[in-house]
Structure formats: C-alpha cells, structure tokens
PyMOL Python script that loads the backbone (N, CA, C, O; Angstrom):
from pymol import cmd

cmd.read_pdbstr("""\
ATOM      1  N   UNK A   1      87.051 108.062 123.476  1.00  0.00           N
ATOM      2  CA  UNK A   1      86.611 109.041 122.507  1.00  0.00           C
ATOM      3  C   UNK A   1      85.801 110.118 123.228  1.00  0.00           C
ATOM      4  O   UNK A   1      84.983 109.809 124.094  1.00  0.00           O
ATOM      5  N   UNK A   2      86.029 111.380 122.869  1.00  0.00           N
ATOM      6  CA  UNK A   2      85.344 112.497 123.516  1.00  0.00           C
ATOM      7  C   UNK A   2      83.899 112.596 123.050  1.00  0.00           C
ATOM      8  O   UNK A   2      83.565 112.247 121.917  1.00  0.00           O
ATOM      9  N   UNK A   3      83.067 113.069 123.932  1.00  0.00           N
ATOM     10  CA  UNK A   3      81.647 113.241 123.636  1.00  0.00           C
ATOM     11  C   UNK A   3      81.450 114.490 122.764  1.00  0.00           C
ATOM     12  O   UNK A   3      82.156 115.485 122.925  1.00  0.00           O
ATOM     13  N   UNK A   4      80.492 114.424 121.847  1.00  0.00           N
ATOM     14  CA  UNK A   4      80.168 115.570 121.000  1.00  0.00           C
ATOM     15  C   UNK A   4      79.618 116.682 121.896  1.00  0.00           C
ATOM     16  O   UNK A   4      78.701 116.441 122.681  1.00  0.00           O
ATOM     17  N   UNK A   5      80.163 117.891 121.788  1.00  0.00           N
ATOM     18  CA  UNK A   5      79.641 118.989 122.603  1.00  0.00           C
ATOM     19  C   UNK A   5      78.145 119.209 122.343  1.00  0.00           C
ATOM     20  O   UNK A   5      77.669 119.061 121.217  1.00  0.00           O
ATOM     21  N   UNK A   6      77.429 119.560 123.389  1.00  0.00           N
ATOM     22  CA  UNK A   6      75.978 119.723 123.305  1.00  0.00           C
ATOM     23  C   UNK A   6      75.572 120.728 122.228  1.00  0.00           C
ATOM     24  O   UNK A   6      74.615 120.491 121.490  1.00  0.00           O
ATOM     25  N   UNK A   7      76.280 121.829 122.136  1.00  0.00           N
ATOM     26  CA  UNK A   7      75.919 122.846 121.134  1.00  0.00           C
ATOM     27  C   UNK A   7      76.101 122.306 119.717  1.00  0.00           C
ATOM     28  O   UNK A   7      75.303 122.616 118.832  1.00  0.00           O
ATOM     29  N   UNK A   8      77.133 121.509 119.495  1.00  0.00           N
ATOM     30  CA  UNK A   8      77.375 120.924 118.176  1.00  0.00           C
ATOM     31  C   UNK A   8      76.299 119.900 117.850  1.00  0.00           C
ATOM     32  O   UNK A   8      75.803 119.860 116.725  1.00  0.00           O
ATOM     33  N   UNK A   9      75.935 119.074 118.822  1.00  0.00           N
ATOM     34  CA  UNK A   9      74.870 118.096 118.609  1.00  0.00           C
ATOM     35  C   UNK A   9      73.558 118.799 118.276  1.00  0.00           C
ATOM     36  O   UNK A   9      72.816 118.343 117.405  1.00  0.00           O
ATOM     37  N   UNK A  10      73.265 119.897 118.956  1.00  0.00           N
ATOM     38  CA  UNK A  10      72.056 120.661 118.680  1.00  0.00           C
ATOM     39  C   UNK A  10      72.080 121.286 117.292  1.00  0.00           C
ATOM     40  O   UNK A  10      71.072 121.287 116.585  1.00  0.00           O
ATOM     41  N   UNK A  11      73.238 121.817 116.908  1.00  0.00           N
ATOM     42  CA  UNK A  11      73.379 122.390 115.566  1.00  0.00           C
ATOM     43  C   UNK A  11      73.189 121.326 114.488  1.00  0.00           C
ATOM     44  O   UNK A  11      72.566 121.590 113.460  1.00  0.00           O
ATOM     45  N   UNK A  12      73.720 120.131 114.715  1.00  0.00           N
ATOM     46  CA  UNK A  12      73.558 119.036 113.761  1.00  0.00           C
ATOM     47  C   UNK A  12      72.083 118.645 113.641  1.00  0.00           C
ATOM     48  O   UNK A  12      71.581 118.433 112.537  1.00  0.00           O
ATOM     49  N   UNK A  13      71.399 118.553 114.772  1.00  0.00           N
ATOM     50  CA  UNK A  13      69.976 118.197 114.772  1.00  0.00           C
ATOM     51  C   UNK A  13      69.160 119.218 113.985  1.00  0.00           C
ATOM     52  O   UNK A  13      68.339 118.841 113.149  1.00  0.00           O
ATOM     53  N   UNK A  14      69.378 120.501 114.244  1.00  0.00           N
ATOM     54  CA  UNK A  14      68.638 121.557 113.543  1.00  0.00           C
ATOM     55  C   UNK A  14      68.983 121.590 112.054  1.00  0.00           C
ATOM     56  O   UNK A  14      68.121 121.870 111.221  1.00  0.00           O
ATOM     57  N   UNK A  15      70.235 121.306 111.722  1.00  0.00           N
ATOM     58  CA  UNK A  15      70.642 121.252 110.312  1.00  0.00           C
ATOM     59  C   UNK A  15      69.900 120.119 109.595  1.00  0.00           C
ATOM     60  O   UNK A  15      69.329 120.331 108.525  1.00  0.00           O
ATOM     61  N   UNK A  16      69.909 118.925 110.181  1.00  0.00           N
ATOM     62  CA  UNK A  16      69.268 117.773 109.542  1.00  0.00           C
ATOM     63  C   UNK A  16      67.760 117.989 109.438  1.00  0.00           C
ATOM     64  O   UNK A  16      67.173 117.768 108.379  1.00  0.00           O
ATOM     65  N   UNK A  17      67.143 118.413 110.514  1.00  0.00           N
ATOM     66  CA  UNK A  17      65.689 118.528 110.532  1.00  0.00           C
ATOM     67  C   UNK A  17      65.157 119.741 109.768  1.00  0.00           C
ATOM     68  O   UNK A  17      64.162 119.635 109.050  1.00  0.00           O
ATOM     69  N   UNK A  18      65.821 120.897 109.920  1.00  0.00           N
ATOM     70  CA  UNK A  18      65.283 122.146 109.384  1.00  0.00           C
ATOM     71  C   UNK A  18      66.142 122.780 108.293  1.00  0.00           C
ATOM     72  O   UNK A  18      65.731 123.755 107.665  1.00  0.00           O
ATOM     73  N   UNK A  19      67.320 122.233 108.072  1.00  0.00           N
ATOM     74  CA  UNK A  19      68.213 122.810 107.072  1.00  0.00           C
ATOM     75  C   UNK A  19      68.853 124.109 107.515  1.00  0.00           C
ATOM     76  O   UNK A  19      69.287 124.897 106.675  1.00  0.00           O
ATOM     77  N   UNK A  20      68.923 124.352 108.825  1.00  0.00           N
ATOM     78  CA  UNK A  20      69.557 125.567 109.324  1.00  0.00           C
ATOM     79  C   UNK A  20      71.076 125.450 109.184  1.00  0.00           C
ATOM     80  O   UNK A  20      71.653 124.393 109.438  1.00  0.00           O
ATOM     81  N   UNK A  21      71.709 126.543 108.779  1.00  0.00           N
ATOM     82  CA  UNK A  21      73.172 126.504 108.612  1.00  0.00           C
ATOM     83  C   UNK A  21      73.798 126.114 109.941  1.00  0.00           C
ATOM     84  O   UNK A  21      73.491 126.722 110.966  1.00  0.00           O
ATOM     85  N   UNK A  22      74.674 125.107 109.942  1.00  0.00           N
ATOM     86  CA  UNK A  22      75.199 124.574 111.197  1.00  0.00           C
ATOM     87  C   UNK A  22      76.430 125.280 111.739  1.00  0.00           C
ATOM     88  O   UNK A  22      76.953 124.871 112.775  1.00  0.00           O
ATOM     89  N   UNK A  23      76.906 126.319 111.083  1.00  0.00           N
ATOM     90  CA  UNK A  23      78.140 126.976 111.492  1.00  0.00           C
ATOM     91  C   UNK A  23      79.305 126.458 110.666  1.00  0.00           C
ATOM     92  O   UNK A  23      79.221 125.396 110.049  1.00  0.00           O
ATOM     93  N   UNK A  24      80.390 127.217 110.660  1.00  0.00           N
ATOM     94  CA  UNK A  24      81.521 126.900 109.787  1.00  0.00           C
ATOM     95  C   UNK A  24      82.184 125.564 110.107  1.00  0.00           C
ATOM     96  O   UNK A  24      82.522 124.805 109.199  1.00  0.00           O
ATOM     97  N   UNK A  25      82.369 125.274 111.388  1.00  0.00           N
ATOM     98  CA  UNK A  25      83.020 124.011 111.757  1.00  0.00           C
ATOM     99  C   UNK A  25      82.204 122.817 111.268  1.00  0.00           C
ATOM    100  O   UNK A  25      82.716 121.966 110.541  1.00  0.00           O
ATOM    101  N   UNK A  26      80.946 122.756 111.665  1.00  0.00           N
ATOM    102  CA  UNK A  26      80.111 121.606 111.331  1.00  0.00           C
ATOM    103  C   UNK A  26      79.852 121.529 109.829  1.00  0.00           C
ATOM    104  O   UNK A  26      79.813 120.434 109.268  1.00  0.00           O
ATOM    105  N   UNK A  27      79.676 122.671 109.174  1.00  0.00           N
ATOM    106  CA  UNK A  27      79.492 122.674 107.718  1.00  0.00           C
ATOM    107  C   UNK A  27      80.717 122.093 107.033  1.00  0.00           C
ATOM    108  O   UNK A  27      80.590 121.373 106.044  1.00  0.00           O
ATOM    109  N   UNK A  28      81.897 122.397 107.546  1.00  0.00           N
ATOM    110  CA  UNK A  28      83.130 121.849 106.978  1.00  0.00           C
ATOM    111  C   UNK A  28      83.204 120.341 107.160  1.00  0.00           C
ATOM    112  O   UNK A  28      83.599 119.625 106.239  1.00  0.00           O
ATOM    113  N   UNK A  29      82.827 119.849 108.338  1.00  0.00           N
ATOM    114  CA  UNK A  29      82.825 118.403 108.579  1.00  0.00           C
ATOM    115  C   UNK A  29      81.829 117.726 107.638  1.00  0.00           C
ATOM    116  O   UNK A  29      82.155 116.723 107.003  1.00  0.00           O
ATOM    117  N   UNK A  30      80.626 118.271 107.550  1.00  0.00           N
ATOM    118  CA  UNK A  30      79.586 117.699 106.683  1.00  0.00           C
ATOM    119  C   UNK A  30      80.021 117.660 105.226  1.00  0.00           C
ATOM    120  O   UNK A  30      79.650 116.745 104.491  1.00  0.00           O
ATOM    121  N   UNK A  31      80.803 118.645 104.804  1.00  0.00           N
ATOM    122  CA  UNK A  31      81.245 118.740 103.411  1.00  0.00           C
ATOM    123  C   UNK A  31      82.552 117.992 103.151  1.00  0.00           C
ATOM    124  O   UNK A  31      83.103 118.086 102.054  1.00  0.00           O
ATOM    125  N   UNK A  32      83.053 117.256 104.133  1.00  0.00           N
ATOM    126  CA  UNK A  32      84.324 116.532 104.008  1.00  0.00           C
ATOM    127  C   UNK A  32      85.508 117.465 103.769  1.00  0.00           C
ATOM    128  O   UNK A  32      86.457 117.110 103.070  1.00  0.00           O
ATOM    129  N   UNK A  33      85.445 118.653 104.349  1.00  0.00           N
ATOM    130  CA  UNK A  33      86.525 119.631 104.244  1.00  0.00           C
ATOM    131  C   UNK A  33      87.365 119.540 105.518  1.00  0.00           C
ATOM    132  O   UNK A  33      87.110 120.247 106.493  1.00  0.00           O
ATOM    133  N   UNK A  34      88.352 118.674 105.497  1.00  0.00           N
ATOM    134  CA  UNK A  34      89.173 118.416 106.686  1.00  0.00           C
ATOM    135  C   UNK A  34      89.916 119.666 107.134  1.00  0.00           C
ATOM    136  O   UNK A  34      89.968 119.960 108.328  1.00  0.00           O
ATOM    137  N   UNK A  35      90.485 120.396 106.199  1.00  0.00           N
ATOM    138  CA  UNK A  35      91.240 121.588 106.560  1.00  0.00           C
ATOM    139  C   UNK A  35      90.330 122.633 107.215  1.00  0.00           C
ATOM    140  O   UNK A  35      90.699 123.238 108.221  1.00  0.00           O
ATOM    141  N   UNK A  36      89.147 122.840 106.643  1.00  0.00           N
ATOM    142  CA  UNK A  36      88.196 123.779 107.225  1.00  0.00           C
ATOM    143  C   UNK A  36      87.722 123.330 108.590  1.00  0.00           C
ATOM    144  O   UNK A  36      87.599 124.139 109.509  1.00  0.00           O
ATOM    145  N   UNK A  37      87.457 122.038 108.726  1.00  0.00           N
ATOM    146  CA  UNK A  37      86.987 121.512 110.012  1.00  0.00           C
ATOM    147  C   UNK A  37      88.001 121.796 111.113  1.00  0.00           C
ATOM    148  O   UNK A  37      87.619 122.242 112.194  1.00  0.00           O
ATOM    149  N   UNK A  38      89.265 121.552 110.866  1.00  0.00           N
ATOM    150  CA  UNK A  38      90.268 121.789 111.897  1.00  0.00           C
ATOM    151  C   UNK A  38      90.554 123.271 112.091  1.00  0.00           C
ATOM    152  O   UNK A  38      90.931 123.693 113.185  1.00  0.00           O
ATOM    153  N   UNK A  39      90.381 124.050 111.058  1.00  0.00           N
ATOM    154  CA  UNK A  39      90.575 125.496 111.183  1.00  0.00           C
ATOM    155  C   UNK A  39      89.514 126.110 112.104  1.00  0.00           C
ATOM    156  O   UNK A  39      89.832 126.973 112.922  1.00  0.00           O
ATOM    157  N   UNK A  40      88.259 125.672 111.976  1.00  0.00           N
ATOM    158  CA  UNK A  40      87.152 126.253 112.737  1.00  0.00           C
ATOM    159  C   UNK A  40      86.865 125.538 114.056  1.00  0.00           C
ATOM    160  O   UNK A  40      86.087 126.046 114.864  1.00  0.00           O
ATOM    161  N   UNK A  41      87.463 124.391 114.292  1.00  0.00           N
ATOM    162  CA  UNK A  41      87.158 123.610 115.500  1.00  0.00           C
ATOM    163  C   UNK A  41      87.752 124.248 116.751  1.00  0.00           C
ATOM    164  O   UNK A  41      88.875 124.752 116.741  1.00  0.00           O
ATOM    165  N   UNK A  42      86.979 124.215 117.815  1.00  0.00           N
ATOM    166  CA  UNK A  42      87.533 124.564 119.118  1.00  0.00           C
ATOM    167  C   UNK A  42      88.110 123.280 119.724  1.00  0.00           C
ATOM    168  O   UNK A  42      88.020 122.216 119.111  1.00  0.00           O
ATOM    169  N   UNK A  43      88.687 123.366 120.892  1.00  0.00           N
ATOM    170  CA  UNK A  43      89.336 122.198 121.496  1.00  0.00           C
ATOM    171  C   UNK A  43      88.368 121.033 121.715  1.00  0.00           C
ATOM    172  O   UNK A  43      88.712 119.880 121.454  1.00  0.00           O
ATOM    173  N   UNK A  44      87.160 121.335 122.194  1.00  0.00           N
ATOM    174  CA  UNK A  44      86.185 120.265 122.453  1.00  0.00           C
ATOM    175  C   UNK A  44      85.790 119.545 121.163  1.00  0.00           C
ATOM    176  O   UNK A  44      85.755 118.316 121.118  1.00  0.00           O
ATOM    177  N   UNK A  45      85.496 120.313 120.124  1.00  0.00           N
ATOM    178  CA  UNK A  45      85.094 119.703 118.854  1.00  0.00           C
ATOM    179  C   UNK A  45      86.251 118.957 118.206  1.00  0.00           C
ATOM    180  O   UNK A  45      86.044 117.913 117.590  1.00  0.00           O
ATOM    181  N   UNK A  46      87.448 119.472 118.336  1.00  0.00           N
ATOM    182  CA  UNK A  46      88.613 118.801 117.758  1.00  0.00           C
ATOM    183  C   UNK A  46      88.782 117.416 118.392  1.00  0.00           C
ATOM    184  O   UNK A  46      89.094 116.447 117.699  1.00  0.00           O
ATOM    185  N   UNK A  47      88.576 117.327 119.691  1.00  0.00           N
ATOM    186  CA  UNK A  47      88.708 116.045 120.392  1.00  0.00           C
ATOM    187  C   UNK A  47      87.587 115.073 120.017  1.00  0.00           C
ATOM    188  O   UNK A  47      87.784 113.858 120.048  1.00  0.00           O
ATOM    189  N   UNK A  48      86.418 115.600 119.664  1.00  0.00           N
ATOM    190  CA  UNK A  48      85.241 114.761 119.411  1.00  0.00           C
ATOM    191  C   UNK A  48      84.986 114.531 117.924  1.00  0.00           C
ATOM    192  O   UNK A  48      83.941 113.991 117.560  1.00  0.00           O
ATOM    193  N   UNK A  49      85.903 114.923 117.071  1.00  0.00           N
ATOM    194  CA  UNK A  49      85.626 114.872 115.629  1.00  0.00           C
ATOM    195  C   UNK A  49      85.341 113.444 115.138  1.00  0.00           C
ATOM    196  O   UNK A  49      84.497 113.262 114.261  1.00  0.00           O
ATOM    197  N   UNK A  50      86.009 112.460 115.668  1.00  0.00           N
ATOM    198  CA  UNK A  50      85.749 111.072 115.275  1.00  0.00           C
ATOM    199  C   UNK A  50      84.340 110.635 115.635  1.00  0.00           C
ATOM    200  O   UNK A  50      83.659 109.990 114.838  1.00  0.00           O
ATOM    201  N   UNK A  51      83.908 110.983 116.828  1.00  0.00           N
ATOM    202  CA  UNK A  51      82.552 110.675 117.285  1.00  0.00           C
ATOM    203  C   UNK A  51      81.524 111.420 116.431  1.00  0.00           C
ATOM    204  O   UNK A  51      80.477 110.872 116.087  1.00  0.00           O
ATOM    205  N   UNK A  52      81.830 112.666 116.097  1.00  0.00           N
ATOM    206  CA  UNK A  52      80.929 113.461 115.267  1.00  0.00           C
ATOM    207  C   UNK A  52      80.776 112.860 113.875  1.00  0.00           C
ATOM    208  O   UNK A  52      79.667 112.794 113.345  1.00  0.00           O
ATOM    209  N   UNK A  53      81.861 112.431 113.293  1.00  0.00           N
ATOM    210  CA  UNK A  53      81.806 111.800 111.968  1.00  0.00           C
ATOM    211  C   UNK A  53      80.969 110.526 112.025  1.00  0.00           C
ATOM    212  O   UNK A  53      80.164 110.271 111.128  1.00  0.00           O
ATOM    213  N   UNK A  54      81.153 109.735 113.063  1.00  0.00           N
ATOM    214  CA  UNK A  54      80.349 108.510 113.213  1.00  0.00           C
ATOM    215  C   UNK A  54      78.866 108.847 113.311  1.00  0.00           C
ATOM    216  O   UNK A  54      78.032 108.132 112.757  1.00  0.00           O
ATOM    217  N   UNK A  55      78.533 109.920 114.004  1.00  0.00           N
ATOM    218  CA  UNK A  55      77.133 110.341 114.129  1.00  0.00           C
ATOM    219  C   UNK A  55      76.588 110.853 112.797  1.00  0.00           C
ATOM    220  O   UNK A  55      75.451 110.549 112.436  1.00  0.00           O
ATOM    221  N   UNK A  56      77.381 111.617 112.072  1.00  0.00           N
ATOM    222  CA  UNK A  56      76.952 112.140 110.768  1.00  0.00           C
ATOM    223  C   UNK A  56      76.680 110.999 109.794  1.00  0.00           C
ATOM    224  O   UNK A  56      75.751 111.088 108.991  1.00  0.00           O
ATOM    225  N   UNK A  57      77.459 109.949 109.847  1.00  0.00           N
ATOM    226  CA  UNK A  57      77.271 108.818 108.930  1.00  0.00           C
ATOM    227  C   UNK A  57      75.920 108.125 109.138  1.00  0.00           C
ATOM    228  O   UNK A  57      75.473 107.377 108.269  1.00  0.00           O
ATOM    229  N   UNK A  58      75.272 108.363 110.272  1.00  0.00           N
ATOM    230  CA  UNK A  58      73.948 107.799 110.552  1.00  0.00           C
ATOM    231  C   UNK A  58      72.825 108.654 109.948  1.00  0.00           C
ATOM    232  O   UNK A  58      71.669 108.232 109.907  1.00  0.00           O
ATOM    233  N   UNK A  59      73.175 109.843 109.488  1.00  0.00           N
ATOM    234  CA  UNK A  59      72.183 110.781 108.962  1.00  0.00           C
ATOM    235  C   UNK A  59      71.935 110.500 107.486  1.00  0.00           C
ATOM    236  O   UNK A  59      72.715 109.790 106.850  1.00  0.00           O
ATOM    237  N   UNK A  60      70.842 111.057 106.929  1.00  0.00           N
ATOM    238  CA  UNK A  60      70.565 110.833 105.500  1.00  0.00           C
ATOM    239  C   UNK A  60      71.762 111.220 104.627  1.00  0.00           C
ATOM    240  O   UNK A  60      72.376 112.267 104.829  1.00  0.00           O
ATOM    241  N   UNK A  61      72.081 110.366 103.663  1.00  0.00           N
ATOM    242  CA  UNK A  61      73.248 110.591 102.809  1.00  0.00           C
ATOM    243  C   UNK A  61      73.194 111.867 102.006  1.00  0.00           C
ATOM    244  O   UNK A  61      74.234 112.388 101.604  1.00  0.00           O
ATOM    245  N   UNK A  62      72.007 112.381 101.763  1.00  0.00           N
ATOM    246  CA  UNK A  62      71.887 113.612 100.995  1.00  0.00           C
ATOM    247  C   UNK A  62      72.313 114.850 101.745  1.00  0.00           C
ATOM    248  O   UNK A  62      72.457 115.912 101.138  1.00  0.00           O
ATOM    249  N   UNK A  63      72.520 114.750 103.050  1.00  0.00           N
ATOM    250  CA  UNK A  63      72.848 115.943 103.831  1.00  0.00           C
ATOM    251  C   UNK A  63      74.339 116.088 104.119  1.00  0.00           C
ATOM    252  O   UNK A  63      74.744 117.050 104.772  1.00  0.00           O
ATOM    253  N   UNK A  64      75.141 115.178 103.658  1.00  0.00           N
ATOM    254  CA  UNK A  64      76.578 115.283 103.915  1.00  0.00           C
ATOM    255  C   UNK A  64      77.359 114.663 102.764  1.00  0.00           C
ATOM    256  O   UNK A  64      76.803 113.911 101.963  1.00  0.00           O
ATOM    257  N   UNK A  65      78.633 114.977 102.685  1.00  0.00           N
ATOM    258  CA  UNK A  65      79.505 114.360 101.689  1.00  0.00           C
ATOM    259  C   UNK A  65      80.218 115.340 100.788  1.00  0.00           C
ATOM    260  O   UNK A  65      81.306 115.043 100.296  1.00  0.00           O
ATOM    261  N   UNK A  66      79.627 116.512 100.558  1.00  0.00           N
ATOM    262  CA  UNK A  66      80.265 117.531  99.717  1.00  0.00           C
ATOM    263  C   UNK A  66      79.638 118.884 100.028  1.00  0.00           C
ATOM    264  O   UNK A  66      78.571 118.962 100.638  1.00  0.00           O
ATOM    265  N   UNK A  67      80.307 119.935  99.606  1.00  0.00           N
ATOM    266  CA  UNK A  67      79.771 121.277  99.801  1.00  0.00           C
ATOM    267  C   UNK A  67      78.455 121.439  99.047  1.00  0.00           C
ATOM    268  O   UNK A  67      77.546 122.118  99.526  1.00  0.00           O
ATOM    269  N   UNK A  68      78.348 120.824  97.881  1.00  0.00           N
ATOM    270  CA  UNK A  68      77.121 120.916  97.094  1.00  0.00           C
ATOM    271  C   UNK A  68      75.947 120.278  97.838  1.00  0.00           C
ATOM    272  O   UNK A  68      74.847 120.830  97.850  1.00  0.00           O
ATOM    273  N   UNK A  69      76.172 119.132  98.451  1.00  0.00           N
ATOM    274  CA  UNK A  69      75.095 118.470  99.203  1.00  0.00           C
ATOM    275  C   UNK A  69      74.663 119.307 100.404  1.00  0.00           C
ATOM    276  O   UNK A  69      73.472 119.432 100.689  1.00  0.00           O
ATOM    277  N   UNK A  70      75.634 119.874 101.098  1.00  0.00           N
ATOM    278  CA  UNK A  70      75.317 120.709 102.257  1.00  0.00           C
ATOM    279  C   UNK A  70      74.502 121.921 101.815  1.00  0.00           C
ATOM    280  O   UNK A  70      73.496 122.252 102.442  1.00  0.00           O
ATOM    281  N   UNK A  71      74.922 122.578 100.753  1.00  0.00           N
ATOM    282  CA  UNK A  71      74.209 123.759 100.240  1.00  0.00           C
ATOM    283  C   UNK A  71      72.788 123.403  99.817  1.00  0.00           C
ATOM    284  O   UNK A  71      71.848 124.143 100.108  1.00  0.00           O
ATOM    285  N   UNK A  72      72.630 122.281  99.136  1.00  0.00           N
ATOM    286  CA  UNK A  72      71.295 121.839  98.710  1.00  0.00           C
ATOM    287  C   UNK A  72      70.422 121.506  99.909  1.00  0.00           C
ATOM    288  O   UNK A  72      69.234 121.830  99.919  1.00  0.00           O
ATOM    289  N   UNK A  73      70.994 120.866 100.911  1.00  0.00           N
ATOM    290  CA  UNK A  73      70.225 120.498 102.106  1.00  0.00           C
ATOM    291  C   UNK A  73      69.692 121.753 102.789  1.00  0.00           C
ATOM    292  O   UNK A  73      68.541 121.792 103.223  1.00  0.00           O
ATOM    293  N   UNK A  74      70.525 122.761 102.879  1.00  0.00           N
ATOM    294  CA  UNK A  74      70.113 124.027 103.484  1.00  0.00           C
ATOM    295  C   UNK A  74      69.033 124.681 102.609  1.00  0.00           C
ATOM    296  O   UNK A  74      68.028 125.174 103.120  1.00  0.00           O
ATOM    297  N   UNK A  75      69.248 124.680 101.304  1.00  0.00           N
ATOM    298  CA  UNK A  75      68.299 125.306 100.373  1.00  0.00           C
ATOM    299  C   UNK A  75      66.917 124.649 100.461  1.00  0.00           C
ATOM    300  O   UNK A  75      65.898 125.330 100.352  1.00  0.00           O
ATOM    301  N   UNK A  76      66.885 123.338 100.658  1.00  0.00           N
ATOM    302  CA  UNK A  76      65.626 122.595 100.716  1.00  0.00           C
ATOM    303  C   UNK A  76      65.035 122.508 102.123  1.00  0.00           C
ATOM    304  O   UNK A  76      64.027 121.834 102.336  1.00  0.00           O
ATOM    305  N   UNK A  77      65.671 123.201 103.093  1.00  0.00           N
ATOM    306  CA  UNK A  77      65.186 123.228 104.476  1.00  0.00           C
ATOM    307  C   UNK A  77      65.217 121.857 105.153  1.00  0.00           C
ATOM    308  O   UNK A  77      64.327 121.529 105.937  1.00  0.00           O
ATOM    309  N   UNK A  78      66.235 121.062 104.851  1.00  0.00           N
ATOM    310  CA  UNK A  78      66.427 119.793 105.541  1.00  0.00           C
ATOM    311  C   UNK A  78      65.289 118.821 105.356  1.00  0.00           C
ATOM    312  O   UNK A  78      64.644 118.797 104.309  1.00  0.00           O
ATOM    313  N   UNK A  79      65.043 118.021 106.374  1.00  0.00           N
ATOM    314  CA  UNK A  79      63.982 117.009 106.324  1.00  0.00           C
ATOM    315  C   UNK A  79      62.602 117.669 106.143  1.00  0.00           C
ATOM    316  O   UNK A  79      61.708 117.086 105.530  1.00  0.00           O
ATOM    317  N   UNK A  80      62.440 118.876 106.674  1.00  0.00           N
ATOM    318  CA  UNK A  80      61.164 119.575 106.517  1.00  0.00           C
ATOM    319  C   UNK A  80      60.826 119.781 105.043  1.00  0.00           C
ATOM    320  O   UNK A  80      59.657 119.734 104.659  1.00  0.00           O
ATOM    321  N   UNK A  81      61.842 120.008 104.222  1.00  0.00           N
ATOM    322  CA  UNK A  81      61.621 120.237 102.798  1.00  0.00           C
ATOM    323  C   UNK A  81      61.415 118.968 102.011  1.00  0.00           C
ATOM    324  O   UNK A  81      60.979 119.019 100.860  1.00  0.00           O
ATOM    325  N   UNK A  82      61.718 117.830 102.604  1.00  0.00           N
ATOM    326  CA  UNK A  82      61.587 116.550 101.916  1.00  0.00           C
ATOM    327  C   UNK A  82      60.161 116.020 102.031  1.00  0.00           C
ATOM    328  O   UNK A  82      59.626 115.465 101.071  1.00  0.00           O
ATOM    329  N   UNK A  83      59.548 116.187 103.196  1.00  0.00           N
ATOM    330  CA  UNK A  83      58.202 115.649 103.412  1.00  0.00           C
ATOM    331  C   UNK A  83      57.109 116.568 102.942  1.00  0.00           C
ATOM    332  O   UNK A  83      55.929 116.237 103.065  1.00  0.00           O
TER     333      UNK A  83
END
""", "prot")
cmd.dss("prot")
cmd.show_as("cartoon", "prot")
cmd.util.cbc("prot")
cmd.orient("prot")
C-alpha cells in the first residue's frame, strides 16, 4: 500500500485540528464522494487512497462521512471549535 503524501497528511491534520478546508481531493474523500475523490486525485493520492481512508476512519466521526459533516466541521473550526 502506498504511503499518504506528506502534503495530504498535513492537510488532513489541519482540517481535523483547525477546520481548515482540506482541498477538493481530501474534502471529497472525507465526504464519501468517490467520483470527486478520483477526479481531483493526483497519481500519488490515487495510489494511497486506501491508506488515507484507513487513517480518516481513526479521526472523530463528526469530521467525515458526508458533505454536511465536512461543512459543519469547517464551520466549527475543527477540534478547536469543540473545546
């Protein structure tokens, strides 16, 4: 399995912690939008998508699963907005 690209891992971290928009590819993965994820993925991310999904499943359930959850997570500034 391919390793998650460093920039994608950083975007995921900032999204979870601060609610920063993670970019179209990662936002699509977080929202379970398979077509969008593959449309926006570069070669490295396409190869690592399985690893990325496994990593996302370790994150708080409120930050992934649908477009509505992703939008709310961003609106609430991620974990910073929860505490």
